[in-house]
C-alpha positions in Angstrom: -14.2 -7.9 8.6 -17.3 -9.6 7.3 -16.9 -8.5 3.7 -20.3 -6.9 3.4 -20.9 -4.6 0.5 -23.4 -1.8 0.2 -26.0 -4.0 -1.4 -25.9 -6.6 1.4 -26.1 -3.8 4.0 -29.1 -2.3 2.2 -30.8 -5.6 2.2 -30.1 -6.2 5.9 -31.5 -2.7 6.6 -34.7 -3.3 4.7 -35.2 -6.7 6.4 -34.5 -5.1 9.8 -37.0 -2.3 9.0 -39.7 -4.8 8.1 -39.0 -7.2 11.0 -38.3 -4.7 13.8 -40.4 -1.8 12.7 -39.5 1.9 12.2 -40.0 2.8 15.8 -37.7 0.3 17.4 -35.0 0.3 14.6 -32.9 3.2 16.0 -32.9 1.6 19.5 -31.8 -1.7 18.0 -28.9 -0.1 16.0 -27.8 1.8 19.1 -27.8 -1.4 21.1 -25.9 -3.2 18.3 -23.3 -0.3 18.3 -22.8 -0.6 22.0 -22.4 -4.4 21.7 -19.7 -4.1 19.0 -17.9 -1.5 21.0 -17.8 -3.8 24.0 -16.5 -6.7 21.8 -13.7 -4.5 20.4 -12.7 -3.3 23.9 -12.6 -7.0 25.1 -10.4 -7.9 22.1 -8.0 -5.0 22.9 -7.8 -6.0 26.5 -7.1 -9.6 25.5 -4.3 -8.5 23.2 -2.8 -6.3 25.9 -3.0 -9.2 28.4 -1.2 -11.6 25.9 1.5 -9.0 25.3 2.1 -8.5 29.0 2.3 -12.2 29.6 4.8 -12.5 26.7 6.9 -9.7 28.2 6.9 -11.4 31.6 7.9 -14.7 30.0 10.8 -13.0 28.2 9.6 -13.5 24.7 10.9 -10.1 23.7 14.3 -10.9 24.9 14.3 -14.1 22.9 13.1 -12.3 19.8 15.8 -9.7 20.3 18.4 -12.4 20.6 17.1 -14.1 17.4 17.3 -10.8 15.6 20.9 -10.4 16.7 21.7 -13.9 15.6 20.3 -13.4 12.1 21.9 -10.0 11.7 24.4 -10.2 8.8 27.0 -8.2 10.7 27.0 -10.5 13.6 27.3 -13.5 11.4 30.3 -12.2 9.6 28.6 -11.8 6.2 29.9 -8.3 6.0 33.4 -9.7 6.0 32.4 -12.1 3.3 31.1 -9.2 1.2 34.3 -7.3 1.7 36.3 -10.3 0.6 34.3 -10.6 -2.6 34.9 -6.9 -3.3 37.1 -6.1 -6.3 39.7 -4.4 -4.1 40.5 -7.7 -2.5 44.1 -9.0 -3.3 43.9 -12.8 -3.4 47.7 -13.2 -3.8 48.6 -10.9 -0.8 50.9 -8.7 -2.9 52.3 -5.6 -1.3 50.8 -2.2 -2.2 54.0 -1.3 -4.1 53.8 -4.4 -6.3 50.1 -3.7 -6.9 50.8 -0.1 -7.8 53.5 -1.2 -10.3 51.1 -3.6 -11.9 48.5 -0.8 -12.2 51.0 1.5 -13.9 52.0 -1.1 -16.5 50.5 -0.6 -20.0 47.3 -2.5 -20.5 48.4 -4.1 -23.7 51.7 -6.0 -23.4 53.1 -8.3 -26.1 51.3 -11.3 -24.7 47.9 -9.5 -24.7 48.5 -8.4 -28.3 49.4 -12.0 -29.3 46.2 -13.3 -27.7 44.1 -10.7 -29.4 45.6 -11.6 -32.8 44.9 -15.3 -32.1 41.3 -14.6 -31.2 40.8 -12.5 -34.3 42.3 -15.2 -36.5 40.0 -17.8 -34.8 37.0 -15.6 -35.4 37.9 -15.1 -39.0 38.2 -18.9 -39.5 34.8 -19.4 -37.9 33.2 -16.8 -40.1 34.8 -18.4 -43.2 33.7 -21.8 -42.2 30.1 -20.6 -41.6 30.1 -18.8 -44.9 31.3 -21.9 -46.7 28.6 -24.1 -45.1 25.9 -21.6 -45.9 27.1 -21.4 -49.5 27.1 -25.2 -49.8 23.6 -25.4 -48.3 22.3 -22.8 -50.8 24.0 -24.7 -53.7 22.4 -27.9 -52.6 19.0 -26.3 -52.3 19.4 -24.8 -55.8 20.5 -28.2 -57.3 17.5 -29.9 -55.7 15.1 -27.3 -57.2 16.8 -27.7 -60.6 16.3 -31.5 -60.4 12.7 -31.0 -59.4 12.1 -28.7 -62.3 13.8 -31.0 -64.7 11.7 -33.9 -63.5 8.5 -31.9 -64.2 9.7 -30.5 -67.5 9.7 -33.8 -69.5 6.2 -34.6 -68.3 5.0 -31.3 -69.8 7.0 -31.6 -73.0 5.1 -34.6 -74.6 1.9 -32.7 -74.2 3.4 -29.9 -76.2 4.8 -32.3 -78.9 1.4 -34.0 -79.5 -0.1 -33.0 -82.8 -3.3 -31.0 -82.6 -6.3 -32.4 -84.3 
């Protein structure tokens, strides 16, 4: 309530002991306890009075109506969830047609053709990526060789100079 820790309470107790005195301190704490009990009782009575006034004004009925209005079932959201379910048939086929479609083999000739096309496209992509990586590595190796060749002639004259 007041966020008083043990150290603050101890300090207040010491100051009260010094100011009030050891004889009157129990009487003061008893009076303070009675006063806080009366304050709590008054707060409880006030809360009850406000709740009773709200009940008389019909606030609970309005709150109940609002809860009904925001209920997903009353808003039709449950129907929307059912529509998004996987069992929903968007084309309105009969159950017999749907059963026939379910009994067909999963891989028809069209599906096999698409799978082969995808595999071929993936192979081409891998080959292209490997060719690009090889070209990049060769370019890096050529650049290193050129850099080494540029440094090698600079070192060679030093080796060719006669020693004195």
